[in-house]
N, C-alpha and C positions, 0 to 999 in steps of 0.2 A: 742671287747673291751679289751684293754691291762690289764694284770693281775697286781694288785698292789704289790709292793715290800715291804714286812714287814720292812726290815732294813731301807728303805728310809723313811717310816712313822715314825719309831723310831728316825731316824736322824733328821727329821723335828721337832719332839716333843722335842728332846734335844735342838735344836736350839731356839725354841720358849720359852722353859724354861729359857735359858740363857737370852733371851730378857726380860722376866718377872723379872728376878733377876736384870738385869741391870737398868730397869725402876723403880724397887722398890727402888734401891739405889738413883737413880737420884731424885726421887720425895720425898723421905722421910728420908733416912738414912744419917749418918755422914760419909763423905768421909775419915776422919782420920782413921777410922777403916776398911774401905772397899776399900781403894784406889787400892790395888794390884789386887783384884778381878775385879774391874771395868776395869783396864788396860788389864787384860787377856781377858775378855769378848769382849770388844770393839776392840781388835786387830784383830778379825777374824769372829765374829758371823754373820755379814751381808754378807761378801763375801761368807761364807758358804751357805747362802740361794740362792745366785745367781749361785753358782756352782750346787746346787741340781736342780735348775730350768733348767740349761743347760743340766744336766744329763737326766731330764725328757722330754726334748724337742722332740716333734714329728711333723715334718712339713708336715705330710701327714695323711690321714685318711678320715673318713666319715664326711660329713657336712662342713660348712663354718668355716675355721680356725679362721678368724678374728672375726666372730660373737661369736665363743666359748670363745675367749679371752676377748671380750667385756663383755660377760655375767659372766664369772668367776672372772674377775679382776676389770673392771671399774664399773660395776653395784654395787658390794659390796662396792667399794670405795665411790661412791656417797650416798649409803644408810647410811654407817657409818658416813660419813661427815655430812649429814643433821642431823642425830641423835645427833652427837657430838656438832654441833653448837647450837641446840635447848637446849640440856642438859647443856652445860657448861655456856651459857649465862644466863640461868635461875638460875643456881647455883650462878653465880657471882652476879647477880642482887639481889637475896635474901640475900646473905651474905655481899655484899659491897654496894649495891644501884646503881651499874653501870654495863655496859656490859663488857665482856672480851676484846673486841676490837671494833673499829668503824665499821659501816655497810659496807663501801667500802672495808676495809681490810678483813672483813669476807667473802664478796663475792669473792674477788680475791683468798682467800685461799681455798675456796670450789673448785674452778676450777684449783687450783695450778698454778696461774698465776704470783704470786709475789715471787716464790721461797720458799713458805711456805705453809704448809697444815693445819695451825692453831693448836689448842690445841692438837688434837689427832695425834701427830707427826708420830707414826708408819705407818699411812696410806700412807705415801710417797712411801713405797715399792711397793704398788699395781700399781701405775701409771708408775713408772720407769720400773717395770717388764713387764708391757704391752708394753711399748716402746721397750724394749729389745727383747720380743717375736716376735714382728712384724719385727723389724730389722733383727733378725737372720733368720727369715723365708726367707727373700729376700737374705740375706748373704749366706745361705746354698745352695740356688739355683743358685745364680749368679756366684759363683766361686767354682769349684770342686778341684782346685789345692791347695794342703796343703801349698806350699810356698807362694802363693799370700794371702791365708787366714791369715797366720802368720804375713805377712807383714802389712796387714790391722789391725790386732789385736795389733801389736806393735805401729802403728800409732795412734790407739785409746788410748793406754796407754800414749803416749806422749801428746796428746791433753788433756787427763784427768789430767795429771800432771800440764800442763800449766794453765788449768782452776782453778785447786786447788790453784795455786799461786796467782791468781787474786782476788779470793773471790767473784767473780760475780755469781749471781744466776739467772737462766733462767726459764721461764715458764715450767711447767711439770717436773721439776727437770732434764732438759736436761744436765746440767753441771755434773750430777752424772753418767749418762749413759755411758760415755766413759770409766771411770775407772772400771765400773761393767762388761763391755763387756768381759774383759779378763777371769774373773772367770766363766762367762756363757760359754764361748767358751771352756775352759778347762774341764768343766763338761760334755759338749756334746762330746768332743774328748775322754774323759775317757770311756764313754759308747761305742762310735763308734769303738774304737780299743780294747775294752775289757780288759783294763788295769788292773782292779781289779781281773779279772779271771787269768791273767798272773801272777800277784803278789802272788796270793793264792796258786800257785803251789809249792812255797818253803816257809814253815812256818818260817824258820830262817831269810830269807831276809825280809819277811813280818813284823816280830816282830822287827827287826832292824830298819826298816823305821819308824815304829810307834814310837819307842823309840826316835830316832833322831829327828823326826818331833816335838814331844812333848817337848823334851829338848830345841830345837831351839825356840819354841813358848814361853816358859817360860823365857828363857834368853833374847830374843829380845824385849819382851814387855816393858822392863824397859827403853830401849833407844828409842823406837818407840814413846811412848805417851808423854814424856816430861812433861811440865807443863799443857798440855791440852790432853784430851782424843781423840783418833781417832774417827771421826764421818763421816760416808758416807753421811748422810743426810745434814751435814754442808759442805760437800766436803772438809773436812780437814783430811789429811792423815799423821799426825804426823811429826816427825822431819826429816824424809827422805822418799821420795816416793818409792824408790826401796826397802828400808827396810820394808815399809808397805806391799808391794806386797809379799815379801819373808815370812814375818810373817804371813800374811793372809793365804798364801799357806800352811805353816807348820801347821796352825791350821786346815785347811781344810783336809789335808792329814791325820793328827792324828785322827780327828773325823770320817772321812769316813772309813778309814781302821779299826778303832776300832768297829764301828757299823756294818760294813760289816762282821766282824769276828764273831759277835754274832747275825747274822741276824734272827735266829729263835726265838729270844726273842721278844714277842709282848706286853710288859707291857704298853708302852706309845703309842701304835699304833693309838689309837683313837685321841690322840693329833695331830699327823701328818695328819690324815684325815681331821681334822677340824681346821687346822692351821689358816685359814683366820678369823675364828670367834674369836679365841684367840688374833689375831693381832689387830682386830678392837675394842675389848671390854675390854682389859686389863687395859687401863687407867681409865675406869669407875670403874672397880673392885678395883684398887689400891687406887683411890681417895675415893671411898666409904669406904674401909677398914680403911684408915687413919682417915677419918672424924668420923666414928663410934668410933674408939679407942680414939680420942680426946674427944668426948662427954662423954665417960665413964671413962676417966682419966687414960688410960693405954698406951697412945702413948708415945714412947720414941725413939729418933733417934740414937739408938745404935745397935750393932750387934745382940744381942739376939732378939730384936724386929723384925729385918729384917728376921731372920731365921724363926720366928713364922709366920710372914706375908707370906713369900714365900711358906712355907709348907701348911699353911691354904688355900691360894689361889690356889695352884696347886691341892691340894686335892679336893677343891671345884669344880674346873674346871672338874676334872676327874670324880667325882661323877655325876655332872650335864650332862656331855657328855655321860657317860655310860647309864644314865637313858634315855636321848634323843635317844641314839642308840637303846635301847630295845623297846622304843615306836615306833620308825620308822620301826624297824624290824617286829613288830607285825602288823602294818598297811599294810606293804607290803605282809605279809602272808595272811591277811584278804582279800586284793584286789585281790590276785591270786585265 
């Protein structure tokens, strides 16, 4: 069994916290106060997850690769989808007297057949990642030549750009896969050629790259997002596709190098280990928090409310996951 990398778990935790912050703003806060933060987060946070997934790709090992991916990605997807459909339709019916959407649209969204996964939008990532994992399994075995691989990745980017221009949505989020493939590939190549190890040999160069990547990310996000925010789920990549790729890569480089530099710090490791749970439940928690705050009269779509909400939710997740980890550890000890 491969040893877990603490810095990768911390990096995933950082990414999922960015997701929570972004969705907190989308669902409840005022864009006038938080526009810059939204532009920054949406410029790179989802490409970062695909990069991490590519970095962790292992096309060999014990057991059936496809069965493992089904169990770790699609089973959680369907579980969270069914819970989401029941929960949100019950909530809508109680509060408005009608369902969130008609039964046919609901059925199509459960199986991701109409380009939408329904109310619990973050779940799209699990299906697209499953497709990428399967594609990359064959991709890595079919061609061992780097030149051919790079050509295919470039072709994938071109197709991704063309599809983003049409606005067409395909079943299972297939229109998203082409643009995600680049980041997945680069993650895997970074690990394969030990790029991080090579960079860490010279602290001065390492620090310079982190600084330049962070600076480019902050500067480019203003021109990238325009009047709309970048959204991989909507297959919208801002004002310029090439600028999107460069901005996303700068955010990835900045984040990866920063966390790899402090890899011994395991403060948020548990978030990274249970990232799928946070991905699937965050909308419930955010909606529940806002509903309770409205009931007691403290809801307010301004910055201070957003800060309180994010801190409260992150702390709540951390405490719950810590308790769950302790309980699970004790059970394992008893079973032994």
